[in-house]
C-alpha positions, 0 to 999 in steps of 0.5 A: 513472535511472528504473525502469519496472515492469510488470504485465499483466492478461488479462481475459475476459468482462464485468465482472460474470461475467468474470475476469482474471489479473494478472501481476507482469511485472517481478519475475516474483513471481507471477500472481493471479486478479482479478474483480468479486466480489473487488473489490465483496464480497471473495473468498478466493484472489482479489485486486483492484486495491485490495489491490494498491494497498494492497501498493504503499502499505504497502511504499512507506510502510515504505521512506520511513519507514525512510529518514526514520529513518535520515536522523535517525540512527535504525535501525529494528529493524522496521516493519510497515505495513498499508494498508487501501484502501477501494473503494466501487462506483460511487464508486471508491477513497475512502481508504487507512488506514495502520496502522503498528507499529515498533521503533525504539530511542531514539525517543520516541512524539512523534518517531516520530509526526512521522517517520510523518507525514513518511513519509505525506506524502512517500512516492511512492505517497502523493503519487500518491494525493493525490486520496483521504483518507490516514489513519494510526495509528502507534505504537512496538511 
């Protein structure tokens, strides 16, 4: 069964001086301010599309890795993933770097690296981002 998730942004004004609010409609998890300054320079208490994309990539990767580990007979104690998504004004999104630290009893560093590479290649968000560079640093905690 397919699931469609929704988010809505209401924007007012032009690109440089305007602003918007993005609302996570499906989950009702919250509403977040967005604007160009946050996207191009970064700003406290204001998000941007790349931060939201990073959240999607980090959570998708963690789920994929947990599934791959479980399928191989390993139950992770914890997986922490940070996705650093790079945006270059005038160019667009140029990459996503995954920084992963996990506690997985009974798994060697070599095995873990292979599992992490598999998750990087096969999580649905990584596949959706196939047009950009995706890099990874993965280690056992």
